[in-house]
N, CA and C atoms of all chains as a GROMACS GRO file, in nm:
protein
  606
    1UNK      N    1  -0.607  -2.621   3.504
    1UNK     CA    2  -0.586  -2.655   3.364
    1UNK      C    3  -0.436  -2.678   3.340
    2UNK      N    4  -0.404  -2.788   3.276
    2UNK     CA    5  -0.265  -2.823   3.252
    2UNK      C    6  -0.213  -2.745   3.130
    3UNK      N    7  -0.102  -2.674   3.144
    3UNK     CA    8  -0.047  -2.603   3.028
    3UNK      C    9  -0.019  -2.700   2.913
    4UNK      N   10  -0.042  -2.652   2.790
    4UNK     CA   11  -0.021  -2.738   2.673
    4UNK      C   12   0.124  -2.783   2.666
    5UNK      N   13   0.215  -2.693   2.688
    5UNK     CA   14   0.356  -2.729   2.695
    5UNK      C   15   0.435  -2.613   2.756
    6UNK      N   16   0.560  -2.641   2.783
    6UNK     CA   17   0.645  -2.540   2.847
    6UNK      C   18   0.758  -2.497   2.753
    7UNK      N   19   0.745  -2.529   2.627
    7UNK     CA   20   0.857  -2.505   2.536
    7UNK      C   21   0.887  -2.356   2.518
    8UNK      N   22   0.781  -2.274   2.504
    8UNK     CA   23   0.804  -2.129   2.488
    8UNK      C   24   0.871  -2.072   2.613
    9UNK      N   25   0.823  -2.116   2.729
    9UNK     CA   26   0.880  -2.069   2.855
    9UNK      C   27   1.027  -2.111   2.867
   10UNK      N   28   1.054  -2.237   2.835
   10UNK     CA   29   1.191  -2.287   2.845
   10UNK      C   30   1.283  -2.210   2.751
   11UNK      N   31   1.234  -2.184   2.632
   11UNK     CA   32   1.316  -2.110   2.533
   11UNK      C   33   1.344  -1.968   2.581
   12UNK      N   34   1.243  -1.909   2.644
   12UNK     CA   35   1.255  -1.770   2.690
   12UNK      C   36   1.358  -1.755   2.803
   13UNK      N   37   1.360  -1.850   2.895
   13UNK     CA   38   1.443  -1.833   3.015
   13UNK      C   39   1.582  -1.895   3.003
   14UNK      N   40   1.603  -1.980   2.906
   14UNK     CA   41   1.732  -2.050   2.894
   14UNK      C   42   1.854  -1.959   2.899
   15UNK      N   43   1.852  -1.846   2.828
   15UNK     CA   44   1.973  -1.761   2.831
   15UNK      C   45   2.007  -1.708   2.971
   16UNK      N   46   1.908  -1.704   3.059
   16UNK     CA   47   1.932  -1.650   3.192
   16UNK      C   48   1.974  -1.754   3.294
   17UNK      N   49   1.979  -1.880   3.250
   17UNK     CA   50   2.018  -1.988   3.342
   17UNK      C   51   2.161  -2.029   3.311
   18UNK      N   52   2.246  -2.027   3.411
   18UNK     CA   53   2.388  -2.058   3.389
   18UNK      C   54   2.425  -2.188   3.459
   19UNK      N   55   2.528  -2.250   3.407
   19UNK     CA   56   2.587  -2.367   3.473
   19UNK      C   57   2.709  -2.320   3.551
   20UNK      N   58   2.716  -2.356   3.678
   20UNK     CA   59   2.827  -2.313   3.763
   20UNK      C   60   2.921  -2.430   3.785
   21UNK      N   61   3.047  -2.410   3.747
   21UNK     CA   62   3.148  -2.513   3.769
   21UNK      C   63   3.246  -2.461   3.873
   22UNK      N   64   3.274  -2.543   3.974
   22UNK     CA   65   3.364  -2.498   4.080
   22UNK      C   66   3.480  -2.594   4.097
   23UNK      N   67   3.593  -2.538   4.137
   23UNK     CA   68   3.709  -2.619   4.176
   23UNK      C   69   3.723  -2.604   4.326
   24UNK      N   70   3.729  -2.717   4.395
   24UNK     CA   71   3.744  -2.714   4.541
   24UNK      C   72   3.871  -2.788   4.579
   25UNK      N   73   3.938  -2.738   4.681
   25UNK     CA   74   4.058  -2.804   4.732
   25UNK      C   75   4.023  -2.879   4.860
   26UNK      N   76   4.052  -3.008   4.861
   26UNK     CA   77   4.027  -3.087   4.982
   26UNK      C   78   4.145  -3.066   5.076
   27UNK      N   79   4.118  -3.010   5.196
   27UNK     CA   80   4.226  -2.973   5.286
   27UNK      C   81   4.282  -3.090   5.364
   28UNK      N   82   4.198  -3.183   5.404
   28UNK     CA   83   4.243  -3.292   5.489
   28UNK      C   84   4.227  -3.424   5.417
   29UNK      N   85   4.338  -3.476   5.364
   29UNK     CA   86   4.333  -3.601   5.290
   29UNK      C   87   4.318  -3.722   5.381
   30UNK      N   88   4.324  -3.700   5.514
   30UNK     CA   89   4.313  -3.812   5.608
   30UNK      C   90   4.171  -3.838   5.652
   31UNK      N   91   4.075  -3.784   5.577
   31UNK     CA   92   3.934  -3.805   5.605
   31UNK      C   93   3.896  -3.763   5.747
   32UNK      N   94   3.965  -3.666   5.802
   32UNK     CA   95   3.926  -3.612   5.930
   32UNK      C   96   3.973  -3.691   6.050
   33UNK      N   97   4.050  -3.798   6.027
   33UNK     CA   98   4.098  -3.879   6.138
   33UNK      C   99   4.233  -3.824   6.184
   34UNK      N  100   4.248  -3.786   6.313
   34UNK     CA  101   4.376  -3.733   6.362
   34UNK      C  102   4.488  -3.834   6.345
   35UNK      N  103   4.614  -3.782   6.342
   35UNK     CA  104   4.730  -3.862   6.305
   35UNK      C  105   4.745  -3.995   6.379
   36UNK      N  106   4.750  -4.000   6.514
   36UNK     CA  107   4.777  -4.130   6.578
   36UNK      C  108   4.666  -4.232   6.549
   37UNK      N  109   4.543  -4.185   6.542
   37UNK     CA  110   4.432  -4.276   6.516
   37UNK      C  111   4.431  -4.321   6.370
   38UNK      N  112   4.482  -4.232   6.283
   38UNK     CA  113   4.489  -4.268   6.141
   38UNK      C  114   4.580  -4.389   6.123
   39UNK      N  115   4.694  -4.387   6.194
   39UNK     CA  116   4.788  -4.498   6.185
   39UNK      C  117   4.722  -4.627   6.234
   40UNK      N  118   4.654  -4.618   6.349
   40UNK     CA  119   4.585  -4.735   6.403
   40UNK      C  120   4.478  -4.784   6.306
   41UNK      N  121   4.408  -4.687   6.242
   41UNK     CA  122   4.302  -4.723   6.147
   41UNK      C  123   4.360  -4.799   6.028
   42UNK      N  124   4.475  -4.753   5.980
   42UNK     CA  125   4.540  -4.820   5.866
   42UNK      C  126   4.579  -4.963   5.905
   43UNK      N  127   4.635  -4.979   6.026
   43UNK     CA  128   4.674  -5.113   6.073
   43UNK      C  129   4.551  -5.203   6.085
   44UNK      N  130   4.444  -5.146   6.141
   44UNK     CA  131   4.321  -5.224   6.158
   44UNK      C  132   4.265  -5.269   6.022
   45UNK      N  133   4.264  -5.175   5.927
   45UNK     CA  134   4.212  -5.208   5.795
   45UNK      C  135   4.298  -5.314   5.727
   46UNK      N  136   4.429  -5.300   5.744
   46UNK     CA  137   4.520  -5.398   5.683
   46UNK      C  138   4.496  -5.536   5.741
   47UNK      N  139   4.484  -5.542   5.873
   47UNK     CA  140   4.458  -5.672   5.937
   47UNK      C  141   4.323  -5.729   5.893
   48UNK      N  142   4.224  -5.640   5.880
   48UNK     CA  143   4.091  -5.685   5.838
   48UNK      C  144   4.096  -5.746   5.699
   49UNK      N  145   4.169  -5.677   5.610
   49UNK     CA  146   4.178  -5.726   5.472
   49UNK      C  147   4.251  -5.860   5.467
   50UNK      N  148   4.353  -5.874   5.552
   50UNK     CA  149   4.428  -6.000   5.554
   50UNK      C  150   4.341  -6.115   5.603
   51UNK      N  151   4.243  -6.087   5.685
   51UNK     CA  152   4.158  -6.193   5.740
   51UNK      C  153   4.052  -6.242   5.642
   52UNK      N  154   4.020  -6.160   5.544
   52UNK     CA  155   3.908  -6.192   5.456
   52UNK      C  156   3.919  -6.330   5.388
   53UNK      N  157   4.034  -6.364   5.326
   53UNK     CA  158   4.041  -6.494   5.258
   53UNK      C  159   4.026  -6.611   5.355
   54UNK      N  160   4.080  -6.595   5.478
   54UNK     CA  161   4.072  -6.703   5.576
   54UNK      C  162   3.926  -6.730   5.613
   55UNK      N  163   3.853  -6.622   5.641
   55UNK     CA  164   3.712  -6.638   5.680
   55UNK      C  165   3.629  -6.695   5.567
   56UNK      N  166   3.655  -6.647   5.444
   56UNK     CA  167   3.573  -6.695   5.334
   56UNK      C  168   3.600  -6.843   5.306
   57UNK      N  169   3.725  -6.886   5.329
   57UNK     CA  170   3.756  -7.028   5.310
   57UNK      C  171   3.684  -7.113   5.414
   58UNK      N  172   3.684  -7.066   5.539
   58UNK     CA  173   3.622  -7.146   5.644
   58UNK      C  174   3.471  -7.152   5.626
   59UNK      N  175   3.412  -7.045   5.577
   59UNK     CA  176   3.267  -7.048   5.561
   59UNK      C  177   3.226  -7.142   5.448
   60UNK      N  178   3.313  -7.157   5.350
   60UNK     CA  179   3.279  -7.248   5.239
   60UNK      C  180   3.298  -7.393   5.280
   61UNK      N  181   3.393  -7.417   5.368
   61UNK     CA  182   3.426  -7.552   5.404
   61UNK      C  183   3.322  -7.617   5.490
   62UNK      N  184   2.076  -1.592   3.669
   62UNK     CA  185   2.141  -1.464   3.648
   62UNK      C  186   2.037  -1.353   3.664
   63UNK      N  187   2.073  -1.252   3.741
   63UNK     CA  188   1.972  -1.152   3.775
   63UNK      C  189   2.006  -1.013   3.721
   64UNK      N  190   2.116  -1.001   3.647
   64UNK     CA  191   2.146  -0.871   3.587
   64UNK      C  192   2.222  -0.892   3.456
   65UNK      N  193   2.212  -0.792   3.367
   65UNK     CA  194   2.275  -0.807   3.236
   65UNK      C  195   2.427  -0.799   3.244
   66UNK      N  196   2.480  -0.748   3.357
   66UNK     CA  197   2.627  -0.744   3.371
   66UNK      C  198   2.681  -0.862   3.451
   67UNK      N  199   2.598  -0.964   3.471
   67UNK     CA  200   2.650  -1.091   3.518
   67UNK      C  201   2.645  -1.121   3.666
   68UNK      N  202   2.553  -1.058   3.738
   68UNK     CA  203   2.534  -1.098   3.878
   68UNK      C  204   2.446  -1.223   3.881
   69UNK      N  205   2.488  -1.319   3.960
   69UNK     CA  206   2.422  -1.450   3.962
   69UNK      C  207   2.386  -1.488   4.105
   70UNK      N  208   2.263  -1.526   4.124
   70UNK     CA  209   2.216  -1.570   4.254
   70UNK      C  210   2.212  -1.723   4.254
   71UNK      N  211   2.269  -1.782   4.359
   71UNK     CA  212   2.271  -1.929   4.366
   71UNK      C  213   2.274  -1.971   4.513
   72UNK      N  214   2.289  -2.101   4.534
   72UNK     CA  215   2.301  -2.150   4.671
   72UNK      C  216   2.444  -2.134   4.721
   73UNK      N  217   2.458  -2.100   4.848
   73UNK     CA  218   2.591  -2.092   4.908
   73UNK      C  219   2.662  -2.228   4.905
   74UNK      N  220   2.587  -2.336   4.927
   74UNK     CA  221   2.654  -2.467   4.934
   74UNK      C  222   2.711  -2.510   4.798
   75UNK      N  223   2.665  -2.447   4.690
   75UNK     CA  224   2.719  -2.479   4.558
   75UNK      C  225   2.863  -2.428   4.544
   76UNK      N  226   2.890  -2.311   4.603
   76UNK     CA  227   3.021  -2.248   4.584
   76UNK      C  228   3.106  -2.250   4.710
   77UNK      N  229   3.054  -2.314   4.815
   77UNK     CA  230   3.127  -2.318   4.941
   77UNK      C  231   3.263  -2.386   4.922
   78UNK      N  232   3.368  -2.324   4.975
   78UNK     CA  233   3.505  -2.377   4.966
   78UNK      C  234   3.561  -2.379   4.824
   79UNK      N  235   3.496  -2.312   4.732
   79UNK     CA  236   3.546  -2.311   4.594
   79UNK      C  237   3.670  -2.224   4.584
   80UNK      N  238   3.769  -2.272   4.512
   80UNK     CA  239   3.889  -2.192   4.488
   80UNK      C  240   3.884  -2.128   4.349
   81UNK      N  241   3.798  -2.180   4.265
   81UNK     CA  242   3.782  -2.126   4.130
   81UNK      C  243   3.638  -2.151   4.086
   82UNK      N  244   3.576  -2.049   4.025
   82UNK     CA  245   3.438  -2.062   3.979
   82UNK      C  246   3.429  -2.021   3.833
   83UNK      N  247   3.365  -2.106   3.754
   83UNK     CA  248   3.341  -2.073   3.614
   83UNK      C  249   3.191  -2.078   3.586
   84UNK      N  250   3.148  -1.984   3.502
   84UNK     CA  251   3.008  -1.976   3.464
   84UNK      C  252   2.996  -2.011   3.317
   85UNK      N  253   2.902  -2.097   3.286
   85UNK     CA  254   2.880  -2.133   3.146
   85UNK      C  255   2.737  -2.099   3.107
   86UNK      N  256   2.721  -2.023   3.001
   86UNK     CA  257   2.589  -1.985   2.955
   86UNK      C  258   2.531  -2.091   2.862
   87UNK      N  259   2.403  -2.075   2.830
   87UNK     CA  260   2.337  -2.174   2.744
   87UNK      C  261   2.395  -2.174   2.602
   88UNK      N  262   2.458  -2.061   2.562
   88UNK     CA  263   2.517  -2.056   2.427
   88UNK      C  264   2.662  -2.106   2.428
   89UNK      N  265   2.709  -2.153   2.541
   89UNK     CA  266   2.843  -2.210   2.550
   89UNK      C  267   2.951  -2.113   2.596
   90UNK      N  268   2.918  -1.983   2.603
   90UNK     CA  269   3.018  -1.886   2.650
   90UNK      C  270   3.051  -1.911   2.796
   91UNK      N  271   3.179  -1.892   2.830
   91UNK     CA  272   3.223  -1.916   2.967
   91UNK      C  273   3.288  -1.791   3.025
   92UNK      N  274   3.267  -1.771   3.154
   92UNK     CA  275   3.326  -1.658   3.226
   92UNK      C  276   3.382  -1.708   3.358
   93UNK      N  277   3.492  -1.646   3.402
   93UNK     CA  278   3.535  -1.666   3.540
   93UNK      C  279   3.441  -1.585   3.628
   94UNK      N  280   3.420  -1.633   3.749
   94UNK     CA  281   3.330  -1.561   3.839
   94UNK      C  282   3.393  -1.551   3.978
   95UNK      N  283   3.351  -1.451   4.050
   95UNK     CA  284   3.397  -1.436   4.188
   95UNK      C  285   3.274  -1.424   4.280
   96UNK      N  286   3.298  -1.455   4.406
   96UNK     CA  287   3.190  -1.445   4.504
   96UNK      C  288   3.181  -1.300   4.553
   97UNK      N  289   3.065  -1.242   4.538
   97UNK     CA  290   3.043  -1.105   4.587
   97UNK      C  291   2.997  -1.108   4.732
   98UNK      N  292   2.913  -1.203   4.762
   98UNK     CA  293   2.864  -1.216   4.900
   98UNK      C  294   2.798  -1.351   4.919
   99UNK      N  295   2.796  -1.392   5.044
   99UNK     CA  296   2.734  -1.522   5.073
   99UNK      C  297   2.675  -1.522   5.212
  100UNK      N  298   2.568  -1.600   5.228
  100UNK     CA  299   2.503  -1.609   5.357
  100UNK      C  300   2.467  -1.755   5.387
  101UNK      N  301   2.551  -1.823   5.465
  101UNK     CA  302   2.524  -1.964   5.494
  101UNK      C  303   2.388  -1.988   5.561
  102UNK      N  304   2.338  -1.890   5.638
  102UNK     CA  305   2.212  -1.912   5.709
  102UNK      C  306   2.094  -1.926   5.614
  103UNK      N  307   2.096  -1.849   5.506
  103UNK     CA  308   1.989  -1.862   5.407
  103UNK      C  309   2.033  -1.947   5.289
  104UNK      N  310   2.158  -1.994   5.295
  104UNK     CA  311   2.216  -2.075   5.187
  104UNK      C  312   2.210  -2.001   5.053
  105UNK      N  313   2.241  -1.872   5.056
  105UNK     CA  314   2.242  -1.792   4.934
  105UNK      C  315   2.381  -1.736   4.907
  106UNK      N  316   2.412  -1.722   4.781
  106UNK     CA  317   2.539  -1.658   4.742
  106UNK      C  318   2.515  -1.573   4.618
  107UNK      N  319   2.587  -1.462   4.610
  107UNK     CA  320   2.582  -1.375   4.493
  107UNK      C  321   2.718  -1.379   4.425
  108UNK      N  322   2.717  -1.415   4.298
  108UNK     CA  323   2.840  -1.423   4.219
  108UNK      C  324   2.839  -1.313   4.114
  109UNK      N  325   2.958  -1.284   4.062
  109UNK     CA  326   2.969  -1.188   3.952
  109UNK      C  327   3.057  -1.250   3.843
  110UNK      N  328   2.997  -1.264   3.726
  110UNK     CA  329   3.075  -1.311   3.611
  110UNK      C  330   3.163  -1.197   3.563
  111UNK      N  331   3.293  -1.222   3.559
  111UNK     CA  332   3.387  -1.114   3.528
  111UNK      C  333   3.382  -1.077   3.379
  112UNK      N  334   3.388  -0.948   3.354
  112UNK     CA  335   3.388  -0.892   3.218
  112UNK      C  336   3.265  -0.932   3.138
  113UNK      N  337   3.153  -0.954   3.207
  113UNK     CA  338   3.030  -0.991   3.136
  113UNK      C  339   2.944  -0.867   3.113
  114UNK      N  340   2.876  -0.865   2.999
  114UNK     CA  341   2.785  -0.754   2.970
  114UNK      C  342   2.683  -0.799   2.866
  115UNK      N  343   2.576  -0.724   2.859
  115UNK     CA  344   2.469  -0.751   2.761
  115UNK      C  345   2.414  -0.894   2.769
  116UNK      N  346   2.405  -0.944   2.891
  116UNK     CA  347   2.348  -1.077   2.910
  116UNK      C  348   2.196  -1.064   2.929
  117UNK      N  349   2.130  -1.177   2.925
  117UNK     CA  350   1.982  -1.176   2.937
  117UNK      C  351   1.943  -1.234   3.072
  118UNK      N  352   1.921  -1.148   3.170
  118UNK     CA  353   1.890  -1.198   3.305
  118UNK      C  354   1.747  -1.248   3.318
  119UNK      N  355   1.725  -1.324   3.423
  119UNK     CA  356   1.590  -1.366   3.458
  119UNK      C  357   1.526  -1.257   3.545
  120UNK      N  358   1.395  -1.250   3.540
  120UNK     CA  359   1.323  -1.156   3.627
  120UNK      C  360   1.291  -1.225   3.759
  121UNK      N  361   1.302  -1.149   3.866
  121UNK     CA  362   1.261  -1.203   3.996
  121UNK      C  363   1.111  -1.186   4.011
  122UNK      N  364   1.043  -1.292   4.055
  122UNK     CA  365   0.899  -1.288   4.077
  122UNK      C  366   0.866  -1.276   4.224
  123UNK      N  367   0.741  -1.293   4.254
  123UNK     CA  368   0.693  -1.280   4.392
  123UNK      C  369   0.651  -1.417   4.444
  124UNK      N  370   0.738  -1.476   4.526
  124UNK     CA  371   0.706  -1.611   4.576
  124UNK      C  372   0.589  -1.609   4.674
  125UNK      N  373   0.564  -1.493   4.736
  125UNK     CA  374   0.449  -1.484   4.827
  125UNK      C  375   0.317  -1.505   4.754
  126UNK      N  376   0.316  -1.468   4.625
  126UNK     CA  377   0.190  -1.480   4.550
  126UNK      C  378   0.171  -1.621   4.493
  127UNK      N  379   0.271  -1.707   4.509
  127UNK     CA  380   0.254  -1.846   4.464
  127UNK      C  381   0.145  -1.913   4.546
  128UNK      N  382   0.069  -1.999   4.479
  128UNK     CA  383  -0.033  -2.075   4.550
  128UNK      C  384  -0.008  -2.224   4.530
  129UNK      N  385  -0.046  -2.300   4.629
  129UNK     CA  386  -0.035  -2.445   4.616
  129UNK      C  387  -0.117  -2.486   4.494
  130UNK      N  388  -0.054  -2.563   4.406
  130UNK     CA  389  -0.121  -2.606   4.284
  130UNK      C  390  -0.074  -2.531   4.161
  131UNK      N  391  -0.008  -2.416   4.180
  131UNK     CA  392   0.046  -2.342   4.065
  131UNK      C  393   0.154  -2.424   3.994
  132UNK      N  394   0.158  -2.410   3.862
  132UNK     CA  395   0.264  -2.475   3.785
  132UNK      C  396   0.396  -2.402   3.805
  133UNK      N  397   0.502  -2.478   3.816
  133UNK     CA  398   0.637  -2.421   3.826
  133UNK      C  399   0.733  -2.505   3.740
  134UNK      N  400   0.841  -2.441   3.700
  134UNK     CA  401   0.941  -2.507   3.616
  134UNK      C  402   1.078  -2.494   3.682
  135UNK      N  403   1.152  -2.602   3.685
  135UNK     CA  404   1.288  -2.600   3.740
  135UNK      C  405   1.388  -2.620   3.625
  136UNK      N  406   1.495  -2.543   3.628
  136UNK     CA  407   1.601  -2.561   3.528
  136UNK      C  408   1.734  -2.574   3.601
  137UNK      N  409   1.814  -2.668   3.557
  137UNK     CA  410   1.944  -2.687   3.621
  137UNK      C  411   2.025  -2.793   3.552
  138UNK      N  412   2.121  -2.846   3.626
  138UNK     CA  413   2.212  -2.946   3.570
  138UNK      C  414   2.212  -3.072   3.655
  139UNK      N  415   2.097  -3.142   3.663
  139UNK     CA  416   2.095  -3.264   3.745
  139UNK      C  417   2.192  -3.367   3.688
  140UNK      N  418   2.274  -3.421   3.776
  140UNK     CA  419   2.375  -3.521   3.736
  140UNK      C  420   2.466  -3.466   3.626
  141UNK      N  421   2.482  -3.333   3.621
  141UNK     CA  422   2.569  -3.272   3.521
  141UNK      C  423   2.503  -3.251   3.386
  142UNK      N  424   2.375  -3.283   3.375
  142UNK     CA  425   2.304  -3.267   3.247
  142UNK      C  426   2.252  -3.124   3.237
  143UNK      N  427   2.330  -3.038   3.170
  143UNK     CA  428   2.303  -2.894   3.169
  143UNK      C  429   2.171  -2.859   3.102
  144UNK      N  430   2.112  -2.750   3.151
  144UNK     CA  431   1.990  -2.693   3.093
  144UNK      C  432   1.875  -2.794   3.088
  145UNK      N  433   1.865  -2.875   3.191
  145UNK     CA  434   1.753  -2.968   3.200
  145UNK      C  435   1.630  -2.897   3.254
  146UNK      N  436   1.519  -2.911   3.185
  146UNK     CA  437   1.394  -2.846   3.224
  146UNK      C  438   1.298  -2.950   3.277
  147UNK      N  439   1.245  -2.926   3.397
  147UNK     CA  440   1.142  -3.014   3.452
  147UNK      C  441   1.028  -2.928   3.502
  148UNK      N  442   0.908  -2.983   3.505
  148UNK     CA  443   0.791  -2.906   3.545
  148UNK      C  444   0.712  -2.981   3.651
  149UNK      N  445   0.641  -2.906   3.731
  149UNK     CA  446   0.555  -2.966   3.833
  149UNK      C  447   0.468  -2.857   3.893
  150UNK      N  448   0.412  -2.886   4.006
  150UNK     CA  449   0.328  -2.787   4.073
  150UNK      C  450   0.387  -2.753   4.210
  151UNK      N  451   0.342  -2.644   4.267
  151UNK     CA  452   0.374  -2.612   4.405
  151UNK      C  453   0.295  -2.710   4.492
  152UNK      N  454   0.367  -2.796   4.560
  152UNK     CA  455   0.300  -2.899   4.640
  152UNK      C  456   0.264  -2.849   4.779
  153UNK      N  457   0.345  -2.759   4.832
  153UNK     CA  458   0.319  -2.700   4.964
  153UNK      C  459   0.408  -2.578   4.980
  154UNK      N  460   0.372  -2.492   5.072
  154UNK     CA  461   0.456  -2.377   5.106
  154UNK      C  462   0.486  -2.380   5.256
  155UNK      N  463   0.591  -2.307   5.294
  155UNK     CA  464   0.622  -2.296   5.436
  155UNK      C  465   0.675  -2.423   5.498
  156UNK      N  466   0.737  -2.506   5.417
  156UNK     CA  467   0.789  -2.632   5.470
  156UNK      C  468   0.909  -2.609   5.563
  157UNK      N  469   0.909  -2.679   5.674
  157UNK     CA  470   1.022  -2.676   5.768
  157UNK      C  471   1.095  -2.808   5.754
  158UNK      N  472   1.221  -2.802   5.712
  158UNK     CA  473   1.296  -2.926   5.687
  158UNK      C  474   1.420  -2.936   5.774
  159UNK      N  475   1.426  -2.851   5.876
  159UNK     CA  476   1.542  -2.856   5.966
  159UNK      C  477   1.669  -2.808   5.901
  160UNK      N  478   1.656  -2.700   5.823
  160UNK     CA  479   1.772  -2.651   5.748
  160UNK      C  480   1.798  -2.505   5.780
  161UNK      N  481   1.850  -2.480   5.899
  161UNK     CA  482   1.889  -2.344   5.934
  161UNK      C  483   1.779  -2.262   5.996
  162UNK      N  484   1.812  -2.138   6.031
  162UNK     CA  485   1.719  -2.054   6.107
  162UNK      C  486   1.604  -1.997   6.023
  163UNK      N  487   1.621  -1.994   5.892
  163UNK     CA  488   1.515  -1.941   5.805
  163UNK      C  489   1.455  -2.056   5.725
  164UNK      N  490   1.380  -2.138   5.794
  164UNK     CA  491   1.333  -2.264   5.740
  164UNK      C  492   1.191  -2.247   5.689
  165UNK      N  493   1.178  -2.213   5.561
  165UNK     CA  494   1.046  -2.181   5.505
  165UNK      C  495   1.052  -2.210   5.356
  166UNK      N  496   1.034  -2.337   5.320
  166UNK     CA  497   1.061  -2.379   5.183
  166UNK      C  498   0.934  -2.402   5.102
  167UNK      N  499   0.949  -2.381   4.972
  167UNK     CA  500   0.844  -2.418   4.876
  167UNK      C  501   0.871  -2.563   4.837
  168UNK      N  502   0.770  -2.646   4.849
  168UNK     CA  503   0.783  -2.786   4.806
  168UNK      C  504   0.722  -2.802   4.667
  169UNK      N  505   0.791  -2.870   4.580
  169UNK     CA  506   0.737  -2.894   4.446
  169UNK      C  507   0.755  -3.039   4.407
  170UNK      N  508   0.670  -3.084   4.316
  170UNK     CA  509   0.689  -3.221   4.264
  170UNK      C  510   0.762  -3.217   4.130
  171UNK      N  511   0.809  -3.099   4.088
  171UNK     CA  512   0.898  -3.094   3.971
  171UNK      C  513   1.023  -3.174   4.006
  172UNK      N  514   1.070  -3.250   3.910
  172UNK     CA  515   1.184  -3.338   3.936
  172UNK      C  516   1.310  -3.257   3.969
  173UNK      N  517   1.362  -3.277   4.089
  173UNK     CA  518   1.484  -3.209   4.135
  173UNK      C  519   1.583  -3.317   4.176
  174UNK      N  520   1.705  -3.307   4.130
  174UNK     CA  521   1.806  -3.409   4.159
  174UNK      C  522   1.938  -3.342   4.194
  175UNK      N  523   2.036  -3.420   4.243
  175UNK     CA  524   2.167  -3.361   4.269
  175UNK      C  525   2.221  -3.292   4.143
  176UNK      N  526   2.261  -3.168   4.159
  176UNK     CA  527   2.304  -3.087   4.045
  176UNK      C  528   2.206  -2.976   4.013
  177UNK      N  529   2.082  -2.991   4.063
  177UNK     CA  530   1.983  -2.884   4.047
  177UNK      C  531   2.006  -2.770   4.146
  178UNK      N  532   2.084  -2.795   4.248
  178UNK     CA  533   2.105  -2.694   4.353
  178UNK      C  534   2.150  -2.561   4.295
  179UNK      N  535   2.087  -2.455   4.344
  179UNK     CA  536   2.124  -2.321   4.300
  179UNK      C  537   2.053  -2.276   4.175
  180UNK      N  538   1.983  -2.367   4.110
  180UNK     CA  539   1.910  -2.332   3.988
  180UNK      C  540   1.775  -2.270   4.019
  181UNK      N  541   1.714  -2.205   3.920
  181UNK     CA  542   1.589  -2.134   3.947
  181UNK      C  543   1.465  -2.224   3.944
  182UNK      N  544   1.370  -2.187   4.028
  182UNK     CA  545   1.234  -2.238   4.017
  182UNK      C  546   1.152  -2.121   3.963
  183UNK      N  547   1.085  -2.144   3.852
  183UNK     CA  548   1.019  -2.035   3.779
  183UNK      C  549   0.868  -2.053   3.777
  184UNK      N  550   0.796  -1.941   3.778
  184UNK     CA  551   0.652  -1.950   3.757
  184UNK      C  552   0.624  -1.954   3.606
  185UNK      N  553   0.499  -1.959   3.568
  185UNK     CA  554   0.466  -1.975   3.427
  185UNK      C  555   0.490  -1.846   3.347
  186UNK      N  556   0.524  -1.738   3.417
  186UNK     CA  557   0.563  -1.614   3.349
  186UNK      C  558   0.714  -1.611   3.324
  187UNK      N  559   0.783  -1.712   3.370
  187UNK     CA  560   0.928  -1.716   3.354
  187UNK      C  561   1.002  -1.636   3.458
  188UNK      N  562   0.933  -1.602   3.568
  188UNK     CA  563   0.997  -1.525   3.675
  188UNK      C  564   1.047  -1.621   3.784
  189UNK      N  565   1.160  -1.584   3.844
  189UNK     CA  566   1.218  -1.668   3.949
  189UNK      C  567   1.137  -1.654   4.078
  190UNK      N  568   1.086  -1.765   4.126
  190UNK     CA  569   1.010  -1.763   4.252
  190UNK      C  570   1.078  -1.847   4.359
  191UNK      N  571   1.189  -1.911   4.324
  191UNK     CA  572   1.260  -1.990   4.423
  191UNK      C  573   1.394  -2.037   4.370
  192UNK      N  574   1.474  -2.089   4.459
  192UNK     CA  575   1.603  -2.149   4.422
  192UNK      C  576   1.601  -2.293   4.470
  193UNK      N  577   1.627  -2.383   4.378
  193UNK     CA  578   1.621  -2.526   4.412
  193UNK      C  579   1.737  -2.562   4.504
  194UNK      N  580   1.702  -2.608   4.623
  194UNK     CA  581   1.801  -2.618   4.731
  194UNK      C  582   1.819  -2.758   4.785
  195UNK      N  583   1.712  -2.830   4.803
  195UNK     CA  584   1.724  -2.959   4.872
  195UNK      C  585   1.622  -3.057   4.818
  196UNK      N  586   1.654  -3.184   4.830
  196UNK     CA  587   1.559  -3.288   4.792
  196UNK      C  588   1.542  -3.384   4.910
  197UNK      N  589   1.425  -3.440   4.916
  197UNK     CA  590   1.400  -3.549   5.010
  197UNK      C  591   1.382  -3.677   4.930
  198UNK      N  592   1.455  -3.779   4.964
  198UNK     CA  593   1.432  -3.909   4.901
  198UNK      C  594   1.480  -4.014   4.999
  199UNK      N  595   1.438  -4.138   4.982
  199UNK     CA  596   1.483  -4.243   5.074
  199UNK      C  597   1.634  -4.262   5.069
  200UNK      N  598   1.696  -4.230   4.956
  200UNK     CA  599   1.837  -4.258   4.939
  200UNK      C  600   1.926  -4.141   4.976
  201UNK      N  601   1.886  -4.020   4.936
  201UNK     CA  602   1.968  -3.903   4.965
  201UNK      C  603   1.877  -3.782   4.972
  202UNK      N  604   1.927  -3.674   5.043
  202UNK     CA  605   1.840  -3.560   5.059
  202UNK      C  606   1.911  -3.430   5.064
   0.00000   0.00000   0.00000
């Protein structure tokens, strides 16, 4: 049998339910990539971004 | 919340790596909280709201007596929407989802979303029979 509604139950338990807010500190701003590889990753990403307009132009042509 | 002086049971992953914890009640009152204990294996944590008293705790129920098909209610903050109430049934018990050494979950079709973690799953008597911990969906779980 389906309960008619849950409003009485919800009203009864609401005071006992709390919202938890947390502050977390991110320790590694380099997304877990070790230093020498991080530098290479940045160079790779920069080169990739520079290539985007060239490729998009050639594909349209 | 499981005691009138502010002990709170939740998921460990909710407070993991937290440097500051605040508790907000349904009436808007806020308390700082500290971690009393935590167990990553069961994904449980016990918090204490500081300087709290005369609160209205939830009663703990008996999850062993739950049966597949029983109505259950979930309350939490899915997507940050506080005090959201959803209802469903116990869809299965004893689910193994590959989540640690104590893998024995109650499955429900009550709507559970990111932000529900650590919130109570209640029986129709308003007793806590579970803690909403994980969701399975094609997009995220």
